C-alpha positions in Angstrom: 68.7 -7.6 34.7 66.9 -6.9 31.5 64.0 -8.8 31.1 65.3 -9.0 26.8 67.4 -12.0 26.3 71.2 -10.3 25.5 73.3 -13.4 24.2 76.1 -10.8 24.3 76.8 -11.0 27.9 76.9 -14.9 27.7 79.7 -14.5 24.9 81.8 -12.2 26.6 81.4 -14.9 29.5 82.9 -17.3 27.1 85.4 -15.1 25.9 86.7 -14.4 29.4 87.0 -18.2 30.2 89.1 -18.8 26.7 91.0 -15.3 27.1 94.8 -15.6 28.9 93.9 -16.0 32.3 90.9 -17.7 31.8 90.1 -21.6 32.2 92.8 -23.6 31.9 90.5 -26.3 30.4 88.5 -24.0 28.0 91.5 -22.2 27.1 92.7 -26.1 26.1 89.5 -26.7 23.8 89.0 -27.2 20.3 86.8 -27.6 17.5 87.4 -31.4 17.7 87.7 -32.1 21.4 84.2 -30.2 22.0 82.6 -32.4 19.1 81.8 -35.2 21.4 80.3 -32.9 24.1 78.4 -31.2 21.5 76.7 -34.8 20.7 76.4 -35.9 24.5 74.6 -32.0 25.3 72.1 -32.6 22.1 71.3 -36.5 23.4 70.5 -34.8 27.1 68.7 -32.0 25.7 66.6 -34.7 23.5 66.1 -36.6 26.9 64.8 -33.7 29.2 62.1 -33.1 26.3 61.2 -36.7 26.6 60.7 -36.2 30.4 58.3 -33.7 30.1 60.4 -31.2 32.9 60.6 -27.8 31.8 63.8 -27.2 34.3 65.6 -29.8 32.7 64.6 -29.2 29.3 65.5 -25.5 30.3 69.5 -26.3 31.8 69.8 -28.5 28.8 68.9 -26.0 26.4 71.5 -23.9 28.2 74.4 -26.3 28.0 73.6 -27.0 24.0 74.0 -22.6 23.6 77.1 -22.8 25.5 78.5 -25.3 23.0 77.3 -23.2 20.2 78.7 -19.7 21.6 82.4 -22.0 22.3 82.7 -23.3 18.9 81.8 -19.4 17.8 84.4 -18.1 20.2 87.0 -20.6 18.9 86.2 -20.0 15.4 86.5 -15.7 15.9 89.8 -16.4 17.5 91.4 -17.7 14.1 89.9 -15.5 12.1 87.0 -17.9 10.7 83.3 -16.4 11.8 82.1 -15.3 15.2 78.6 -15.9 16.9 77.0 -12.8 15.1 78.2 -14.4 12.1 76.2 -17.5 13.0 72.8 -15.9 14.3 72.8 -13.4 11.2 73.3 -16.7 8.8 71.0 -18.7 10.4 68.5 -15.9 10.9 68.8 -15.1 6.9 67.7 -18.9 6.0 65.0 -18.9 8.6 63.7 -15.8 6.4 64.7 -17.3 3.1 62.8 -20.6 3.9 59.5 -19.1 4.9 58.4 -17.1 2.0 54.7 -18.0 2.7 55.6 -15.7 6.0 58.1 -13.2 4.7 57.9 -13.6 1.0 54.5 -13.8 -1.2 54.3 -17.5 -1.1 51.2 -19.3 0.7 51.3 -22.5 2.5 48.3 -23.8 4.3 49.8 -26.6 5.8 52.5 -28.4 7.3 52.9 -30.5 4.0 53.0 -27.6 2.0 55.5 -25.7 4.3 57.9 -28.7 3.8 57.4 -28.5 0.3 58.4 -24.8 0.1 61.3 -25.6 2.6 62.5 -28.7 0.0 62.1 -25.7 -2.7 64.2 -23.1 -1.0 66.9 -25.8 -0.5 67.0 -26.7 -3.7 67.1 -23.1 -4.7 70.3 -22.6 -2.4 72.2 -25.3 -3.4 71.7 -23.9 -7.2 73.0 -21.0 -5.9 75.8 -21.7 -4.3 76.8 -24.0 -7.0 76.0 -27.4 -6.0 75.1 -29.8 -7.8 73.6 -33.0 -7.9 76.3 -35.9 -9.6 75.4 -36.9 -12.8 76.8 -40.1 -12.6 75.3 -40.8 -8.9 71.6 -39.1 -9.9 69.6 -37.0 -7.6 69.4 -39.1 -4.6 72.6 -40.4 -4.0 73.7 -37.1 -4.0 70.5 -35.9 -1.6 72.3 -39.1 0.2 75.8 -37.6 0.2 74.6 -34.4 2.1 73.1 -36.6 5.2 75.4 -36.1 8.1 77.4 -39.6 8.6 77.8 -37.8 12.2 74.3 -38.5 12.8 73.4 -41.1 15.3 72.5 -44.3 13.2 69.1 -44.5 13.9 68.5 -40.4 13.6 70.1 -41.0 9.8 68.2 -44.2 8.9 65.0 -42.1 9.3 66.4 -39.5 7.1 67.9 -42.3 4.4 64.5 -44.1 4.7 62.3 -40.4 3.6 64.8 -39.6 1.3 64.5 -42.9 -0.7 60.7 -42.7 -0.7 60.6 -39.9 -2.0 62.8 -40.9 -4.7 60.2 -43.9 -5.8 62.2 -46.2 -2.9 58.9 -47.2 -0.8 56.5 -49.7 -0.1 52.5 -49.2 -0.9 51.4 -48.7 3.0 52.4 -50.2 6.6 51.0 -53.9 5.5 53.5 -53.9 3.1 56.5 -53.1 5.4 55.2 -55.7 7.7 55.4 -58.4 5.5 59.1 -56.9 4.4 59.9 -56.8 8.5 58.8 -60.5 9.0 61.1 -61.3 5.8 63.9 -59.9 8.0 63.1 -61.7 10.6 63.4 -65.2 9.0 66.5 -64.1 7.3 67.7 -63.4 10.8 66.6 -67.0 12.1 68.5 -68.2 8.8 71.9 -66.6 9.5 71.4 -67.4 13.2 71.5 -71.2 12.0 74.8 -70.5 9.9 76.4 -69.0 12.4 78.4 -66.7 10.6 78.6 -63.5 12.5 79.0 -61.4 9.8 76.0 -62.6 8.1 73.6 -62.4 11.3 74.8 -58.4 11.5 74.0 -58.0 8.3 71.1 -59.2 8.6 70.0 -57.3 12.0 71.0 -54.6 10.1 68.1 -54.9 7.5 65.8 -55.9 9.7 66.2 -52.5 11.9 65.9 -50.7 8.5 62.9 -52.4 8.0 61.3 -51.4 11.2 62.7 -47.5 10.9 60.6 -47.6 7.4 57.6 -49.3 9.6 57.6 -46.6 11.7 57.5 -43.6 9.1 54.6 -45.3 7.4 52.4 -45.2 10.9 54.1 -41.7 11.3 56.0 -42.4 14.4 59.2 -41.4 15.0 61.6 -44.3 15.4 63.9 -42.7 17.6 60.9 -41.0 19.6 59.2 -44.7 20.1 62.5 -46.6 20.8 63.6 -43.5 23.8 59.9 -44.6 24.8 60.4 -48.2 25.1 63.5 -47.9 26.9 61.9 -45.4 29.5 59.3 -48.2 29.9 62.1 -51.3 30.5 64.4 -49.1 32.6 61.0 -48.4 34.9 60.0 -52.1 35.4 63.5 -53.1 35.9 63.3 -50.5 38.8 59.4 -52.0 39.9 60.7 -55.6 39.8 64.2 -54.7 41.5 61.5 -53.5 44.2 59.4 -56.2 44.7 62.6 -58.7 44.6 63.8 -56.6 48.0 60.8 -57.0 49.2 60.6 -60.6 48.8 64.4 -60.7 50.2 66.4 -60.9 47.3 68.1 -59.5 44.7 67.8 -60.0 40.6 71.0 -62.6 40.4 69.6 -64.3 43.6 66.2 -65.1 41.4 65.5 -68.0 39.0 64.4 -67.4 35.7 60.7 -68.6 36.6 60.5 -65.9 39.7 62.2 -63.2 37.3 59.6 -64.2 34.8 57.0 -64.0 37.4 58.3 -60.7 39.0 58.3 -58.9 35.4 54.7 -60.2 34.3 53.5 -58.6 37.9 55.1 -55.4 36.8 54.2 -55.6 33.0 50.5 -56.1 34.1 50.3 -53.0 36.3 49.8 -55.0 39.8 52.3 -55.6 42.7 50.3 -58.8 44.3 
């Protein structure tokens, strides 16, 4: 087998699955039916990245690639485009959006590269006839272009970043912290009023403020939350292990005993 990657071999495998006499499940799929799997596989890939396990990442990248090839095959069957069109299109985009590598522009920092990227995107929209709505203004048009299919946390990060570029931002992390405190108090007030819709709205405002705080701290809110979840899950496992050593399940423990075990795990001790 050649050491050079040959995606055409994999494309032929997927084509066989879709062909008459192939796999009934694969033949039954459409873009719509596969959409959930594309999202799921992408999240599993992100989890593999967070785990730091190369074998897991390799496998999950393969699953994401399967989705790309399968969608491309379905599109080719209806005469829209094929896998080669997808590859050619993204290759042209990468060359176009990296003029500092493939052209005469210069960029000596990630920030300068990001600026060139945005300029290239604006030029693409202008060439393609895309226009910012005069009534909505450039920011509203930019927000409209953000996919609503993104997970809410990821979309919140992008919305906050786009708003900041347009001047809708705080002067530093300290100001955002004050906003977070303000939103917490509004959640407390909403809980006191007892209106579910109010509570939902205020918690949403609080979450969005925390996303903005993460951006000012130069931290990915998505990655921070994933890390917090891994930490919580790890502590739960250790608490359960301690409870089993004492001959009890979590539900059998009283609140005080459970809190004591949690504190032991949080301090990193088992004694």
